[in-house]
PASEGU-468363 format. One line per 8 residues: number of its first residue (from 1); their letters; for each residue x, y, z of C-alpha. Coordinates in steps of 0.1 Angstrom, whole numbers, plus 5000, padded with zeros to 4 digits. Example, Ala and Ser with C-alpha at 12.3 -4.5 7.8 and 13.67 -1.06 7.14 Angstrom:
<sites>
1	as	5123:4955:5078 ~ 5137:4989:5071 .
</sites>
This chain:
<sites>
1	msftlaiv	6333:4993:3192 ~ 6305:4980:3214 ~ 6285:4948:3202 ~ 6253:4929:3214 ~ 6251:4896:3228 ~ 6216:4877:3228 ~ 6212:4849:3253 ~ 6186:4821:3236 .
9	grpnvgks	6174:4789:3244 ~ 6147:4767:3261 ~ 6134:4771:3291 ~ 6157:4765:3321 ~ 6187:4760:3306 ~ 6209:4788:3326 ~ 6202:4816:3305 ~ 6194:4841:3331 .
17	tlfnrlvg	6220:4822:3353 ~ 6247:4837:3326 ~ 6231:4868:3320 ~ 6239:4879:3360 ~ 6272:4863:3360 ~ 6279:4886:3326 ~ 6268:4914:3341 ~ 6281:4914:3376 .
25	kklalvdd	6248:4921:3390 ~ 6216:4895:3398 ~ 6194:4912:3379 ~ 6174:4884:3368 ~ 6152:4863:3388 ~ 6166:4827:3389 ~ 6144:4802:3401 ~ 6143:4756:3392 .
33	rpgvtrdr	6118:4766:3375 ~ 6112:4768:3338 ~ 6095:4797:3324 ~ 6104:4826:3350 ~ 6118:4847:3322 ~ 6093:4864:3304 ~ 6105:4895:3291 ~ 6137:4905:3273 .
41	regdgrlg	6167:4919:3298 ~ 6187:4942:3287 ~ 6226:4944:3306 ~ 6259:4961:3301 ~ 6280:4928:3309 ~ 6316:4929:3308 ~ 6338:4895:3300 ~ 6376:4901:3304 .
49	dlafrvvd	6381:4939:3283 ~ 6350:4934:3267 ~ 6325:4957:3275 ~ 6288:4950:3256 ~ 6253:4948:3258 ~ 6236:4914:3266 ~ 6202:4904:3264 ~ 6182:4879:3284 .
57	tagleead	6156:4865:3267 ~ 6125:4845:3275 ~ 6131:4808:3272 ~ 6119:4794:3233 ~ 6090:4773:3232 ~ 6065:4759:3204 ~ 6031:4784:3211 ~ 6002:4798:3191 .
65	aaslegrm	6013:4833:3186 ~ 5982:4847:3203 ~ 5998:4831:3234 ~ 6010:4844:3269 ~ 6043:4817:3257 ~ 6038:4829:3222 ~ 6045:4867:3222 ~ 6074:4857:3249 .
73	rsqteaai	6084:4838:3221 ~ 6079:4867:3198 ~ 6100:4888:3221 ~ 6130:4866:3218 ~ 6125:4869:3177 ~ 6134:4905:3185 ~ 6160:4902:3199 ~ 6172:4875:3180 .
81	adadailf	6168:4904:3153 ~ 6189:4929:3165 ~ 6216:4916:3184 ~ 6254:4912:3167 ~ 6260:4877:3178 ~ 6230:4850:3198 ~ 6248:4823:3223 ~ 6225:4795:3220 .
89	mvdarvgl	6224:4777:3253 ~ 6213:4735:3259 ~ 6211:4716:3295 ~ 6247:4691:3288 ~ 6228:4673:3318 ~ 6193:4670:3298 ~ 6211:4663:3263 ~ 6197:4673:3234 .
97	tptdrafa	6158:4670:3233 ~ 6131:4675:3204 ~ 6125:4714:3212 ~ 6170:4728:3214 ~ 6169:4710:3176 ~ 6142:4729:3165 ~ 6151:4766:3180 ~ 6189:4755:3163 .
105	glvrragk	6173:4763:3126 ~ 6157:4789:3138 ~ 6187:4804:3156 ~ 6208:4788:3120 ~ 6186:4809:3099 ~ 6185:4838:3113 ~ 6222:4848:3099 ~ 6244:4864:3133 .
113	pvilaank	6273:4846:3144 ~ 6265:4821:3163 ~ 6280:4805:3202 ~ 6266:4776:3211 ~ 6275:4772:3247 ~ 6262:4737:3268 ~ 6253:4750:3299 ~ 6257:4726:3333 .
121	segrvgev	6294:4705:3315 ~ 6308:4700:3354 ~ 6316:4662:3359 ~ 6312:4635:3333 ~ 6281:4639:3328 ~ 6283:4672:3313 ~ 6309:4660:3291 ~ 6288:4641:3273 .
129	gameayel	6258:4662:3273 ~ 6288:4689:3265 ~ 6293:4662:3229 ~ 6263:4654:3219 ~ 6254:4693:3213 ~ 6280:4688:3178 ~ 6246:4676:3164 ~ 6230:4703:3161 .
137	glgvplpv	6259:4716:3139 ~ 6263:4752:3147 ~ 6301:4748:3154 ~ 6324:4735:3187 ~ 6299:4735:3218 ~ 6316:4755:3242 ~ 6311:4735:3277 ~ 6306:4758:3305 .
145	saehgegl	6286:4760:3339 ~ 6272:4794:3347 ~ 6269:4786:3383 ~ 6304:4783:3388 ~ 6315:4806:3366 ~ 6333:4777:3347 ~ 6342:4781:3308 ~ 6339:4821:3309 .
153	selydalr	6378:4824:3293 ~ 6363:4800:3258 ~ 6333:4822:3254 ~ 6359:4854:3252 ~ 6378:4832:3228 ~ 6343:4824:3210 ~ 6335:4865:3213 ~ 6366:4877:3198 .
161	ealpkqtr	6361:4851:3166 ~ 6328:4857:3158 ~ 6332:4892:3160 ~ 6366:4901:3150 ~ 6358:4939:3141 ~ 6337:4946:3168 ~ 6360:4930:3195 ~ 6393:4946:3186 .
169	krsqesee	6410:4966:3215 ~ 6414:5000:3207 ~ 6403:5001:3173 ~ 6395:5038:3167 ~ 6430:5049:3180 ~ 6441:5023:3157 ~ 6431:5037:3129 ~ 6429:5072:3133 .
177	dgtatdrp	6475:5066:3135 ~ 6475:5040:3109 ~ 6488:5018:3134 ~ 6481:4981:3140 ~ 6473:4980:3180 ~ 6475:4937:3193 ~ 6453:4932:3222 ~ 6475:4923:3255 .
185	ikvavlgr	6488:4886:3265 ~ 6470:4879:3296 ~ 6498:4864:3317 ~ 6495:4848:3356 ~ 6519:4848:3375 ~ 6512:4817:3402 ~ 6535:4793:3430 ~ 6535:4789:3464 .
193	pnagkstl	6536:4819:3491 ~ 6569:4837:3488 ~ 6583:4822:3460 ~ 6588:4857:3444 ~ 6557:4864:3425 ~ 6553:4907:3431 ~ 6590:4909:3428 ~ 6591:4895:3393 .
201	inrllged	6566:4916:3385 ~ 6577:4946:3400 ~ 6616:4942:3387 ~ 6597:4937:3349 ~ 6580:4973:3354 ~ 6610:4989:3358 ~ 6584:4997:3399 ~ 6577:4988:3428 .
209	rlltgpea	6542:4991:3420 ~ 6534:4957:3443 ~ 6539:4953:3480 ~ 6568:4928:3482 ~ 6588:4920:3515 ~ 6604:4883:3531 ~ 6569:4875:3547 ~ 6548:4849:3533 .
217	gitrdsis	6515:4860:3518 ~ 6516:4896:3513 ~ 6497:4894:3485 ~ 6460:4891:3488 ~ 6436:4902:3454 ~ 6452:4896:3425 ~ 6465:4929:3409 ~ 6464:4935:3372 .
225	velswhdr	6490:4954:3352 ~ 6500:4963:3323 ~ 6534:4959:3308 ~ 6554:4972:3274 ~ 6586:4948:3261 ~ 6608:4957:3227 ~ 6610:4920:3211 ~ 6647:4928:3196 .
233	rfdvertf	6642:4892:3176 ~ 6615:4904:3157 ~ 6626:4943:3163 ~ 6583:4946:3176 ~ 6563:4959:3209 ~ 6549:4931:3227 ~ 6521:4945:3256 ~ 6511:4918:3282 .
241	eiydtagl	6484:4923:3312 ~ 6502:4906:3341 ~ 6484:4892:3373 ~ 6503:4893:3405 ~ 6483:4863:3427 ~ 6483:4849:3459 ~ 6508:4822:3469 ~ 6487:4790:3467 .
249	rkraridd	6492:4766:3497 ~ 6475:4733:3499 ~ 6437:4735:3506 ~ 6443:4712:3544 ~ 6467:4745:3554 ~ 6445:4772:3545 ~ 6422:4779:3573 ~ 6416:4814:3572 .
257	kleklsaa	6385:4829:3551 ~ 6409:4856:3535 ~ 6433:4834:3527 ~ 6402:4812:3511 ~ 6391:4842:3489 ~ 6429:4852:3484 ~ 6434:4815:3466 ~ 6400:4817:3449 .
265	dglramkf	6404:4852:3435 ~ 6440:4836:3421 ~ 6426:4805:3405 ~ 6404:4831:3388 ~ 6428:4850:3374 ~ 6442:4818:3362 ~ 6414:4807:3345 ~ 6410:4843:3323 .
273	aevvilll	6454:4842:3313 ~ 6460:4826:3285 ~ 6498:4816:3299 ~ 6512:4813:3335 ~ 6542:4816:3347 ~ 6548:4787:3374 ~ 6575:4802:3397 ~ 6596:4779:3412 .
281	daerpfee	6618:4786:3440 ~ 6651:4772:3429 ~ 6661:4762:3463 ~ 6626:4741:3467 ~ 6616:4731:3433 ~ 6593:4706:3420 ~ 6574:4703:3457 ~ 6542:4689:3462 .
289	qdlriadl	6523:4722:3459 ~ 6541:4729:3425 ~ 6535:4699:3406 ~ 6494:4702:3423 ~ 6496:4737:3405 ~ 6507:4726:3373 ~ 6481:4700:3370 ~ 6457:4726:3377 .
297	vvregral	6473:4752:3348 ~ 6471:4715:3325 ~ 6432:4703:3333 ~ 6426:4744:3329 ~ 6440:4738:3294 ~ 6460:4768:3299 ~ 6500:4777:3285 ~ 6526:4771:3307 .
305	vigynksd	6561:4781:3315 ~ 6584:4774:3337 ~ 6602:4805:3360 ~ 6631:4791:3377 ~ 6637:4816:3403 ~ 6661:4826:3427 ~ 6685:4808:3405 ~ 6717:4829:3412 .
313	lvtdpkvl	6714:4810:3447 ~ 6722:4779:3430 ~ 6761:4770:3424 ~ 6758:4730:3414 ~ 6757:4728:3380 ~ 6746:4690:3387 ~ 6712:4704:3396 ~ 6707:4725:3365 .
321	srlreead	6714:4698:3343 ~ 6694:4678:3359 ~ 6660:4705:3357 ~ 6652:4696:3319 ~ 6651:4657:3327 ~ 6630:4665:3364 ~ 6605:4689:3343 ~ 6595:4665:3323 .
329	hwlpqvkg	6599:4635:3349 ~ 6568:4654:3369 ~ 6548:4670:3342 ~ 6546:4648:3312 ~ 6513:4662:3302 ~ 6528:4693:3290 ~ 6562:4671:3279 ~ 6585:4698:3272 .
337	vpivhlsg	6574:4731:3290 ~ 6601:4759:3287 ~ 6618:4763:3316 ~ 6637:4799:3324 ~ 6666:4805:3348 ~ 6659:4841:3362 ~ 6667:4860:3392 ~ 6629:4882:3399 .
345	ltgrgldk	6659:4897:3426 ~ 6688:4911:3400 ~ 6667:4908:3368 ~ 6685:4881:3354 ~ 6669:4863:3322 ~ 6635:4882:3324 ~ 6640:4890:3284 ~ 6640:4850:3279 .
353	lleavvea	6609:4846:3303 ~ 6591:4868:3280 ~ 6605:4853:3252 ~ 6590:4823:3264 ~ 6558:4834:3273 ~ 6551:4847:3240 ~ 6567:4819:3221 ~ 6545:4799:3245 .
361	hrvwniri	6514:4818:3233 ~ 6517:4811:3195 ~ 6521:4776:3203 ~ 6486:4775:3226 ~ 6477:4791:3194 ~ 6484:4775:3167 ~ 6460:4754:3138 ~ 6472:4723:3122 .
369	atnplnrf	6459:4715:3088 ~ 6439:4681:3087 ~ 6458:4670:3056 ~ 6494:4667:3077 ~ 6476:4658:3108 ~ 6466:4626:3090 ~ 6499:4618:3073 ~ 6510:4622:3111 .
377	lqeatdsh	6485:4601:3125 ~ 6484:4571:3092 ~ 6527:4568:3106 ~ 6519:4571:3138 ~ 6497:4532:3139 ~ 6515:4517:3108 ~ 6548:4521:3137 ~ 6527:4516:3161 .
385	pppavsgr	6490:4501:3158 ~ 6471:4506:3187 ~ 6468:4468:3211 ~ 6439:4452:3203 ~ 6415:4443:3232 ~ 6399:4410:3234 ~ 6417:4396:3205 ~ 6398:4427:3182 .
393	rvkirymt	6409:4453:3169 ~ 6414:4490:3170 ~ 6409:4510:3138 ~ 6417:4547:3145 ~ 6404:4565:3109 ~ 6414:4599:3108 ~ 6420:4629:3132 ~ 6414:4665:3130 .
401	qakarpps	6422:4697:3149 ~ 6384:4711:3166 ~ 6401:4743:3182 ~ 6432:4761:3194 ~ 6436:4777:3222 ~ 6448:4752:3237 ~ 6455:4725:3204 ~ 6420:4701:3205 .
409	fvifcsra	6416:4671:3184 ~ 6392:4652:3172 ~ 6400:4611:3170 ~ 6375:4591:3148 ~ 6380:4556:3157 ~ 6358:4517:3161 ~ 6355:4511:3198 ~ 6366:4546:3213 .
417	daipesyl	6362:4530:3253 ~ 6395:4507:3244 ~ 6423:4531:3237 ~ 6443:4535:3263 ~ 6459:4563:3276 ~ 6491:4547:3270 ~ 6482:4554:3236 ~ 6468:4587:3234 .
425	ryianglr	6503:4598:3255 ~ 6523:4578:3222 ~ 6497:4599:3192 ~ 6505:4635:3220 ~ 6547:4632:3222 ~ 6541:4622:3182 ~ 6522:4654:3178 ~ 6548:4681:3203 .
433	erfglpgv	6578:4664:3182 ~ 6566:4669:3147 ~ 6546:4700:3150 ~ 6564:4715:3175 ~ 6543:4713:3201 ~ 6560:4716:3235 ~ 6546:4729:3270 ~ 6514:4730:3260 .
441	plrftlre	6481:4707:3271 ~ 6465:4688:3243 ~ 6432:4678:3242 ~ 6423:4647:3226 ~ 6379:4640:3216 ~ 6373:4603:3208 ~ 6343:4601:3188 ~ 6333:4564:3169 .
449	kdnpydqk	6312:4565:3137 ~ 6272:4552:3138 ~ 6270:4511:3128 ~ 6245:4510:3104 ~ 6240:4473:3117 ~ 6232:4485:3150 ~ 6202:4479:3158 ~ 6198:4494:3194 .
457	gs	6179:4530:3173 ~ 6154:4506:3156 .
</sites>
């Protein structure tokens, strides 16, 4: 079942740029000047496995109904009325304006599912503007960059959450045969060149679907394949959409244009994935490039599973026993990340690998109720209070989970800028231990409550 998405917002927030990205063509004119778009423009958009009708609209402005701007606004209002969902865009670099606040009320009164997107969120200035968008009361703002294609996986998740019936994959076939069809778990396999990525996927599929060989760098395009697997633990069929990617070398060593394009294609696959398998060569694990790739995965907010490939070639038991300790040492930001000993050549450990992917996907989607979170926070701060700064105590009041995929938390406190990173790591490690959150990135946003005695705004 398809649906219609209307992109609305004030002029020059990047609506047409996002429209062009969703339809995959430069259909809409884009310029730095505001007001370029006047008519509604429709196109067939795609995002992952979602296909839908997307509508680009003129920038919302206060104007007389008979004027050109007023007629443009009428076109936008008609698009809102016809849409199944509304994507309301603001400019994170400019911040909220009175026009944004006025038209947020118009969108809210439409009674349609609303997705709030803070465009141009790249960089520190953009991050601040994205957080400011909370004030509109339209839910959690999605930080995106239409120009650079960032945040599209979060938009995909938001569409599925806002329109569950319309975005259910193969819903018609499921209704006909009376069975529920779960959408595949999207998995990207990343690693250095010649780590055995294509060989592993071929072994999972049981056929030579991908070209392999002893030479490094055979894979250039990111190839997507579907895999069905019977999970014996729960006696259910699981489906995966697995992306084979080109090997990622250090950027300084890449001088070939084609390799640059291949690397960029692999990073795009990572952004659309839900779980990333980082494949290590057991004979040379945790090299600098492995750690760089892992850090990219964490910063993108994806669940991580480490595949210790070619482990049948390692005979020293001390090497295997030290692996867990090394992983937690080199990757403290995903402490407890699952490590699976496997061999893509012989097929050893493949069931355990897929079990780890399913579990990582479950943890990545987890939601924790506010009451247990605050009981944990109270115990954590009682046993180890945040450090005082300049003789003044930092008060942590409460916390809540803002979203999943990955688990993201908002902590309300005094003097947010004074809480050190080491204390946030202490909170993160406590959350992992209490609620069972190994191997997924945890996001924290610190927010201060307004001070009623602050005279700056008066």
